C-alpha positions, 0 to 999 in steps of 0.5 A: 158310870155304867148301871152295872158297875159293881159297888161290892168293893166299897161295901166290903170296905165299909163293913170291915172299916166300921167293925175296925173303927169300933175296936180301935176306939175301945183300945185307944180309950183303955190304953191311952195310945195317941197312935191308936186314937189316930188310927180310930179317927182315921178309920171312922173317917174311912167309913164316911168316905165309903158312904160318900162314894156309894152316893157318887156311884148312885148319882152317876147312874142317873139318866141324861135329862134336859139339864144334863144331857150327857148324863151325871157320870162325873159325880163319881169323880166329884165325890171321889175328890171330896173323899181325898180332901177328907182323908187329908184333912180328917185323917192326915192333918189330925193324926199329924197334930195328935202326933206333935202333941204326944211328942210334946206332952207324952203320956204313959201307955197302958194295957199294951196287949189290948192295943196289939190285939186290936191293931193285929185283928185290924191288920188282918181285915185292912190287909184283906181288903187291900189284897182284894182291891189289888186282885180287882185292879190286876183283873182290870189291868189286863197285863198293863203294869200295876202302878202304871194302871193305877195312874192311868185308870178311869175307875176312881172309886176303886183307886180311892178304896184301895188308897184308903185300905193301903194307907190303913194297912201301912198305918197299922204297921207303923202304929204297932211299931210305935206302940212296941217302942213306947212299951219297950222304952217307957217313953211315950214319945214313941207313940206320938212319932207313930201317930205323926208317921201315920198322918204323913202317910195319909197326907201323901196318899190323899195328895196322890188321889186328889191329883189323879182325880182332879184330872178326870174331874176337869175333863181327861181324854179316854185311854189310848186304846180307844183312840186306836179302836176308833181309827181301826173301826173307821178303817174297816168302814168302806165308805169312810176315809181318814179320821180327820179329827178325834176328841175323847172325854172320859165321862165316868169310869165306864162311860166315854164320849167320842166326837170326831170328824171323818172324810167320806167319799164324794157323792154319797146319798144322805141315806147311804151316809147315815147308814155308813155312820150308824154302822160305824157306831154299832161297830165301835160300840160292839168293840168298846162298850164303854162308848156312851155317846158318839158324835160323827161329822162327815167332811170332804178330805181335802188332803185325799182330794189333792193326792187324787 
């Protein structure tokens, strides 16, 4: 991740979730609602998750050294994957367990008004955070359809925070519906059903995040736009021929490695060849600042020689 990458979206969600978790915990204690307890634990786990994301962003900014010559950018993917696991186990699985327990052994719901007040307050904060994430994602998408960008983006920290906030907002709506049904019917099993549904939503989001981040963690190519930029920039270099081979690796949300073999004109001096490669690298980085490392291997274009 670049040194200038913003963490404001993570900090904003952390502050909001800390206030929400405390409010939900108080409401769960006074109402005896399992759905509210599941929501309180889920939001508390989100706070831990956001601290882990901040750790990942900070570690990703460390400069390359002898042990890690390509830098520490993938730290942000590692910690994002850990967050997905915690969201699955700490939030989803526990909520499902709590829901099943409440269905099998329902308990009366008390002080329903307090539960609605806390859930409504939480929904305002969580919904606001989710909308803020959507605006940031759309800004970075630059015209790409939202859900396609959500799957293709390399900004794992932003996707994780959005996933948490979206899951929390959906969970709050489900919890309010379950609380209303339990209050109207006097049947505590509705409250358990709400907790169960919240858990299923969290597990679904966690699985989506885990699959997307795993691809980045094990080494995924950069977006197709970079491949096009490399070919176009090489074509504009008069001493270059065809790009013979190209590999791109996403090392961090705003950090890419480019490895390529390019055909060059025969008879070039070492100085001219080095100058051509340097000019190409400068032009590529001007067009794509996310290119952190660029390795260019010159070679003879056998196909061009044959056609010539």
